[in-house]
N, C-alpha and C positions, 0 to 999 in steps of 0.2 A: 461373364452371364451366371445368374444366380441359378441354383438347384433346387430343385422341388423339395429335396429331403431335409435341405437346411431351414426351411422357413415355418418356424414353430406355430403358424396361424393355418397351416394346411391339415387337413385330418391325418391322423395317424397311418391308416391302410396307403393314403396317397403316398407319402412320405416313404413307407417301407417299399413301395412298388418303384418309388423313383429311385432309391439306393440300390435296391436289389437289380435292377436294369444295368446301373454303370459297373456293376462286381465282375471281376473275372472268375475263372472256377475254382484258383486258389484263395481268393480272398473269401468267396463262399464258403470253401471249406474252413478257413480260419475261424470264422465266427463261430463255429461247431467247436472249436478247440478250447479248452481248458487247462493249461499247465498249473503247476503249483507255483502258487504267488511267492513264498518265501525262497524261493530258487531264483527268481529274476532279480537280485539284486543282494550288494554284499552292504554290511554296515559297519561303521567303524566311528564310535564317539558322537552317536547319533546322528551320521551323516550316511545317505544311502547312495551307493554307484550301481547303476544298473548294469547288469552282464552284456558281454559282448554278446552272446547266445540270443538273449533274449531282444537286444535291438535289432538284430538280423531276422528274426522272427516278426517282429514289427514291422519292418520294413517292407518283408514280403506280403505282409497281411495277414500271417500264419496265426493269430491270436485273436479270439475273440471276448475271452473271459479269463479272469485269474481266481483259483481257489486258496482260499486262507491266505491272502496275501500278509491278513494281519494277525495270523493265528501261533501261538507259541505254546510248545510243550516238548517232552521229549522226543515225540515223534519229528517234529520238525527241527528238532535241533536248536529251536530259536529260546534263549534263557534271557532271564533279567538283565545279564551283562550286555549280551549282543543283540537283544530286542529294543522296540521302540517304544518311547513313551507316547500317550495318548496323543499329545502335539506331534511329536515326531512322526508318528503312525499316519496321523493326517498329510503330513508335508511329503512323506515318502507315497502315499498314493497318488498326490497329486503330482507328482514328480515322474510318476510311470504314465498317469493318464496324459500328461503333457507330452510325453514322449510319443505316446501311441498316436495321440490328436496331430501332432506336428509332422513326425515322421512316417506316416501311412498315406496311401496314395489319397484316400477318402475321407481320412479325419474320422474314422468311426471310434468313438470312446470304449473302453474296456468295461465290461461287467463285473464288478468285485463281489465273490461270494465268501461270505463268513459263516463259520458255525458259531451260533447262538441258541443252544438248547436250553440252557438256563443261564443267559448272559453271555455276551460277546466274548469269544475265545481269544482276548487280546490282553496284553500286559496292561494294568490299571483299570480293567473294566471290572463292574460290579458281578459277584459271583451270587446267584440266585441259588435257592436250593433246587434239586432235582425233581424233572417231573414227575416221578413217584409221589414226591411230598406235595407238589403243586396239586397233584390229584384228591390227596389226602386232604386239603384243605377245603374242598367243595366250596370255593369261591370265585366265580365265574369273574366278577366284576374286578376282584383284585388282582387276577390273572392277566385281564385286560389291561390294567394299569403297569403290571410288570412289564407286558408287552410292549407297551408305549415307551418304557425306561430304556428296553434292550434297543428296540429301534432307535431311539434318539443317539445312545452312546453308540451304536453301529453306522448310522449315517454321518454321525458328526466326524468319524474317521474316512468316511469317503466307500464303506460298504454298502450295497445297494440289495442284496440277494442275501438271505438267511437261510440255512440247511436244517429248517424247523419250520413247526413243531412236528413230533415223532406220534405218530397215529397208531401205531402199531398195538394190538389188543392182547394181552398177557394171556398165554394158556398154559404155560409151564414155566414158574419162578427160578428153574434151574438156569435159564438161559441169563447170561451176563448182561445183556441190557434192558431187563427189567426196569434198572433206575431210570433208562429214558424215557419211558412211559406213564400215561397215566393212570393204568390200570387196566381191569378186566372185563370192564362194562363198554359197549359201543355207544349207548347213550351219553353215559358221561363224558366219554372223549369226544363224542361230536360237538358237544355244548362248549367244551374247552378249545374244541378247533376253531370253532367260529370267534371264540374270543380271541385267539391267536391273530387268525386271520386280520380282524377289525383293529385289534391294538398294534399289530405290526403295520398293517396299513395307514392307520391313521386317517387324516382327511382328504388324504390323496398320494399315490405313490410318488409323485413328483416333487414332492415337500422335501425340505431337509432334514425331518426329522421322522421319516418313513422308511421301511423297506420292504421288499416282496417276498413273500414266504415261501418255503419250498416246502411240500407236503411230503412226509416219508414213514415209514418205506412202501411202496404200493407194490404188492399187497399181502396179507400173511404170515408177515417176518415173526409176527409174534407167536408163530403156531407150528414152529419147524419141530421136526422130528426129535424125540428125545431131549427137547429144549437146546440143541445144539446149534450154536451161530450159523445161519443160511443153510439149514438143513432144507430136506425135502418137505413140503407140507401136503397132507393128505386132507383134503376139505371140499366137500360137496359144494356144487354151485348155487344152492340155495343158501348155504351158510356163509357160505362168502359175500353174497349180496346181502345178506341182512345183518351180519356181524361186521366183518372187517372193511366191507367197503363202505358201511354206512358213515363212520366218521369223516372219510375222505369226501363223500358225495356231500355232506353237510359244508365242508370247507370251501369246495370248489362253487357252492351254491352262494356261498357266502362273498368270493371273488377271488380265491386264490390265482395265482398268477405261474406258479411253477409245481412241477411233481416230481420225485424221485421214485424210479422203480426199485423194489426189493433184490437182495441177491438170489432169493430163494426161488424154486421152482413150485409150480402148482399143477398137479397131475401130469408131470414128464415137460412141462413148457418152461423155463424161466422166464421170470417177471420182465426182464430187460428184452425179450423178444416175444410178449405175449400180445400179438396183435387185437385178441379178443377185447383185453383189458384195456389196452391203451387206444385203439381207434375204436371200436364197438362201444365198450362202456364209456370209458373217459371224455373222448371227444365227440362220440356220436350220441348215445344217450344222455349224456350230462351237459354236453356244450362246450366243454373247457376248449378255450381257445389258447392257454398261455403254453407254456414251454414245459417239456419234458428232458429231465437230465439224469444220466447214470449215475449210481455210486461208483467210488473210486475202484478200478480196476474191474468192472462188472462186467466189460466186454471182452476183457481176456479172459474171464471165466467160461466164455462160451464156448473158445477154443481150449481151454485148458481146466477142465472143471466139471462145467456141464457136459462139455464134449458134442454140442450140437452144432459144431461148424468147424469146418476143416482146418483153417488157420486164420490170421489175423483178417483178411481181407476179407473173406466170406463172413467173419464174425461183424466186423463193421457195417457190411451193408444188409445184414439179416436185421441189425440193431435199428438202423436209420429207416428201413424200409417197415419195420413194425412200430415205428413212432417214436425212435428216440432222435432229440434235436442237439443235444450237446454231450459231450463225454468228459466226466471227470476225470482228471489226468491229460487225456486229449492225444493220447499216444497212437490208438490203434485208428481215430478219425484222420488224425493228421497224416498217418504213415498211408494211408490206404483207399480214402475217398475219391481223392481227384483221379487215381490211377483206375479206379472202378467204374468212374463216369467215362474215362478215356478207351477202357477195355469194352465198353457197352455191358458191363454186369451191373451197373447203376443209373438208373435216368437221371438227366440234370433235373428235371423236371420236379422230381423227386426229392433231391438235395433241396431245392429252390423253398419247397414247404417247409422242411426246418430251418434255414436262414429267415424266411420270413417271420417265424414264432420267436426267432431270438432276438430281431431287430426289432419287433413289435412291443417286445417286454423292454428294450432300451428306451425306446421313444415314449412308452408308458411312464417310465421311469424319470424321464426327463433329462436323461443324461447328455444329450447332443446341447441343451441350453445350460446344465449347471453341473460340469463333470466334477467338480472339486470342490474340496472339502473346505472347513473354515477350522486352521489349526487351533487358533485362540478357543473357539466354540468347544472344540473337542477337549480341549485343557480344563475347560469350566464342567461341562457336564460330567464327562466320563468319571466314573466311581464317585459321584456328588454324594453329599450327606443325605438328600432325600433319597436317593435310590439305595442307600445303606440301609434307612429307616424301612422303605418297602421290602428290602429282603429279609429284614427283622420281622415285620410282620407277617408275611408269607410263612418263613419257617415257624414263628408261633400258632399260626392257625394251623399248619400241616401235622406237628407233632400229636401223635397218638397215645392216650393213657390205656394202655390194655388191661393194667390190674393194679389194685390201688386197695390192698387188703388192711383192714382195720384203720383205714384212712391215715395211711403213712405220710402220704402226700395231701396237701403242700407242707414240706418241712417249717418248722418254727424257727424264727430268725434268733431263736432265744436257746436254740441247739449250742451245745459246748463245742465241740468239734466235728467237722465232717471229713471223712476220709474220701478222697477223689482217686478211685483205682482204675487203671485198666489200659489197654492200648489205643483206644481212640479217646481218653481223656484230655490228652494235650499235643494229638498229632493233626495240624491244620489241614494237612493234604487229604488225612482220610476222612473229613467231613465234608469234602467238597464235591466229589463224584469224578468220573470220568469226562473227558472233553471239558478241562481246566487248564488255563495258563498259570504260569509260574507266579507266585506270591510274594511280596516283599515280606521280611518279617515284623511279625505284629498284625498284618491286614486281616488274619483269619481268627476270631475269637471262639477259641476252644471251649467245651463246657468247663475246663478248669479256669480258664481265663474267665468266662462268664460267673463262674461261682468266687473267686477271687475279687472282681469288681466290687461285688454285695460286701466283702469284709476287707476293704481296703485298708482300714484304719487298725484292723485285728488280724493282720496275715498268719499269726500262730493259731488261727481256729481251723485253717484249710490245710490240711495234710495230703500230699500227695505221691504216689508211686503208680508207676507203669504197669508193673506185676510181671507183664509178658508181652510178647508180640503178638499180632494177628495171625500168622501162621507159625510153624516150626515148634517144636518139643522144648525150647528152653524155658526151665523154670527157676534161672537165676534169679529171677526177681521177686519170686512168691514170698520170701524171708522179709524183706522191704514193705512190701504188700501188706503182709498180715499185722507187722509192726504196726504200720500207719492205723490199720483197721482195729487194731486193741486199744489203740488210743484216743478211738474216736467214738462219738454217739451214734453215727450212723454212717451208713458205706454206700457211696455213689458209684456204681462200677459200669464204667463205660464200655461196653463191648461191640462187638458186632464184626463188618468187614471193611474191605479198603478197595478202592477203584483207583487210588494213586498210582499213576505211572511213576517211574524213576525219575525225580527230578534232580539227582545229584546231590541230596542233602544230607546223606550219611543217615546214621541211625539215631535209636536212643540207647542211654546206658541204662539197663534195667534194674540197676542197684540203685541208681541216682536220678533217674529220668532226665538228665542232661541229655543234650545233643552232643554226637561225637562223631568225627571224620571217618569213612571207612573208604579204603580202596575198592570195595564190592559193596555199595549200599545195599542195605535189606530193601527187598522189595516186597512188600504185604500183600500186593495186590491178589485178591481172590472173587473179584467181580467186574465188570465193566465189559468193552465191545471184545469179544472173543475170549472172554475168561466164565466159560459154562461150568457148571458143576454136576457131579451125581449126587450129592446130598444137599441139604439145606440146615445143616446142623452147624454150629460155630466151630470155625479153623481152628488148628494149634490147640493150645492148653487152655483157652479161655474159660471152657466149663469147668475144668479141674481147680482153677484158681476161684471161681465161684462157691464152687463147692465147700474149699477150705476157708473162705471169708465167711460162708453162711454158718460155718461150723463155732465160729466166735460168738455167737448169739447176739448179733448186733441186728438193727434192722437194715434190710438190703435193697436199695432200690438198683434196678438195672435200668440202664440208657443204652438202648440200641440205636447205632449208629452205622448203617448198611444200605445195599443197595438191592435186596432182593428179600422178602420175608425169611424168618428165622424159625427153623422147627425144633424147638428144644424142650421137651417135655419137665426135664427137670427144672429148667428156669421158671416154667409157667406155674409150677406147683410150689415151688419153695422161695421165691423173690417175693418181698412184702409189695413192691411195687413196679410196674415195668412201663417204660415210656419208649416207643416207637418213632426214632427221629428222623429214619432214612439219613440221606445225605442232606443236612439242612442249609449248607452253603456259609459264606464267610460269617454272616450274624448268626449262627447255629447255637454256639457257645452262649449268648446272652438270651436268645429265645428259650432256651431249655433251662436256665437259670431261672427265668420269669416263670417258668410252670413249674419249677421244683418248688420254687418259694412262695407261689400263691399269686404273683402280680398278674398273672395271666392264667385263666381257666381254660383247660386245654379243650379245643374243639375238634381236632383232628379225627377223620373216620377214617377206616379202613376201604382201598379202593380195590384190593386184591385179598382173597381169601387166604388165610394163613392155617396150613394144615398141621395136624398133629403129627405126622409121620410122612417123609417123601414117598412113601410106599401108596399114600392115597391119592397122590398125583394121577391125573388131572382132577383139581378140587375147586375149580371156578363157580360161584354160585348159581349162574345161568344156563348150567348144562342140563340135560333133556331128562325129563320125569323117567324115561326108561332105562335110567344108566346102571339102575341097580342100588339096592338098600345097604349093604355092609360087605366086610371083609371076614375072613373065619376071625381074625385076630381084634378086629374094632369094626366100628361103624364107618361110615363114609363122608361124616361129618367133619367140617373143619374145626379147628381150635378156637379160631376167631372168624368169626363170618364175615363177609361182605357188610361195608356199612357200620360196622361195629366200633364203637371207641365211648370210652368213660369221661365223665365231667367230676368235677367237683361239687357240683350240685346235681339234682335229681328233676326229669322232665317227665310229665304225663301226657297220654293220648287221651282225647273222649271227642264226641260228638263228630264222628266221621260222616258225612250226608254226600250223596249223590244227588243232583237233581239237573235234569229229570233223570228219574233212573230206567227211562227207556227210551232207545234214541234210533233213527235209522243210521244205515251205515255210513252216510256223510253227515250224519250230525254231530252234537258233541253236549259233553254234559260237564257241570260245574262240580268239582268235588273239594269240600270244605273240611278241614279238621282243626280242632283247638288244641293248641300244646301251653302247657302251664309248667313253671318253674316251681315245683313243690318244695326246693332246698332253700339255703339261708343264704348263696352267693349268686351273684350275676353271672350270668353264662350263656354260651353260642351255642344252638342246636340243629343240626341238620335235619331237616324234616325230608322224608323221602318217600316218594310215591311209587310202588308197585303195581302191575298191572297181571292178571292172571287169565288166561283164555280157558274157559273149562273144558271144550272140546272142540278140536279144529280137525281139518281135512288133512293136515301133516302134523308130526309130532312137535312139540312147542316146549320151553321152558317151562318149570313150576313158576317163576315168578321173574319179570323183567322191569328194570329200572325206568320210568318213564317222566320222572320229575322230582326234583330237590329244591328244596330253599334253607338258607342257612339265615337262622334269625337270633336275634338278642333279646334275653328275657332276664327281667330283673326278679329278685325274691316274689314270689304271690302272682307275680304277672302272669296273664293269658293271651295269648294271641291265636288271631284266626288265620290258618295259612290257605289258600286257594289256588288252586290247578285247575288246568283245562284238561279234558280227556276227550279226543275224537279221533279223526281216521289216523292221526299221525302216530297216537299212542296205541290205536286199538289193531293196525294191519300188519299182516307179515307177508311172506314170500311164497304164493300159495302152487298149486300145483302146476300151474302154467308159467310159473318162476316170474311171474307179476304180483306186485302189490295187491292185496285184497283185505278188506273189512268182512269178516264172515257172521252172519245173523247167528245170535246164540248170547248164551251167559258168561258174563265176564265178572272176575272179584278184583275190585278195587283196595289195596292195601295201603295203609300210612303208618309210616313207626319210625324207631329210631335205626334201626337196621334190617336186613333181610328177612331176620329170624323174630324179631319183634315187633309185630303190627298188629293193627286193628284194622278189620275190613267191613265192606258193603259190598252190595252185587249192582251190577249195571246189566241191562239186558239189550242188545242189536237187534232190531226186527226190522224187515223190509218195509213194513208198512205201520211203522210206530206213529 
């Protein structure tokens, strides 16, 4: 006898109810449990064998999903030697799915969830730049294309859900996860959030080149106390609605299917059990009908960290009743939910609600019809040349030129010798960022490699010395670095930070720059998840090395590779040129070289304000007008403002018009501005639109980004850029905590960054 849930012609909701009605209590709980995928098998010579523990869990119906089945990094312990190639990974997923379908009573496929913040975190996958650089590119369409590539690589191996994008709004860049975020502005993040949903979902979730996104971290995670990871968040409801929730709402409206609550608490309530956020806002006001999954260990924190639950059982019940559907790691749900139902501490109907949402997502993904991956296709598309080219383009568009004294850049190819110095000049992992898999030798193009490629026939023209490490006070490499610099015509110092975990590849010889094996490999990590800082200065002795290099009198070009803003006044004042490259991914070295030598005109623009000193924090651009003007020692303005970035050419703004200049609260106006390339090189400009509300019933920021466009201009060319300004650009959260457009005067600003704009006026009247 056929059952309805197996019939693909039936509506999803009918299939869900059919399957739910057949499930035992234990099978229902199992659907909410997500063990660590890499612990379900062992691998030898590329062949996998499922563990007996996992097999028994499947036979008992106790697994609904796997986390990071294909994830490889020091945390999982999966290495290049023990891990799986793209084809082997697909075959492994197929073996696991086949066992789950054939050895469970109801044959329910598993949901394979993977980390894909800047590329699938699996061996062989393309490593794109980190989100902070993606934001700095200000190119929504390019990011959408990147998401299509990531979705293709992930689904080709059997991954169906990704734990990205990260939509946290950065408020304190000392936070180690700044690199995972797009920036400090909710509007920009919202535009990229929509692109992520559209790119990852593609033409349909049930296709073999699409994955479902998981929006994280819901919500306020980027505003933690003191920039400490998962610290308390002190934020009013109005700001929460207007700023931090905005990108999530935009992504939900675009069709996001999964949401991950943040570790932090807001006003004393952990996000994992915040019913007001999960039920009232997310599901009630926004109509979200997808799945909510915890971050790893979040339920444990309720009983051991937040201390809002007495024990594991009460923590599990509180989380499920608040709106959690699945637990990453699965320990608390798996151990306690069935007992909670039997003891009358949890209603089975409440449990059923969560199971419905998990099953609904599986049906929407087409897993019941197509649970298996294509190993041959995985080998073909994962890490392909097309995706590498996309990674290079993204890196090139996101690198920011912060300073260029006396047109130091671009470098002339006729230069005699170039000294490439610094701890990040040739350390591949240091330019990839956190959440990165092991890389085979030569896979990552470092800055040194990118420059050497340009002088392949004249290797003697490129001199190299690491000089120092990211951290520590070892100056052993200073003499070699200074000797190389003395022999060169220009010095390229590649400094910054590292989010590279210990991949067991040893360290570098500071005298020769060669790799050397060590029983205790140096870990230079000063950024990444859980690595928060008290300062924003360069770690170790990097600044001292720069100062000694500058004393030689050679042009000094600084390339920062890092995951958070760097505040170093000496560098800002004394370097001849500064490039901020964030973590530019596997093709970053080539992209940086393209910019250094002028093949690419830099078009990246800051999405986080860079302070003069850590003492200025918080320094984000869209703070309230009332926050004060200066400190005793200095003003409160950043060193480099939001939206800032130089080019090898110049752009002029003129003829800003607003038509009509008077509208009703529900009306709209067309804003146009002319942008002219007044220089001698072709270049791309990021045209930024800001809105100021002259007077309002609640305090407002001085300016807010409400539109942007990235355009290419030839020398002497003028383009007219058009924006629409209406309720979406003018509204704010009013006294009654509802969106409102208040009558009055608004100023419309257009320009190259938040500090350099031209303006015009727009008036809103009730009876315009």
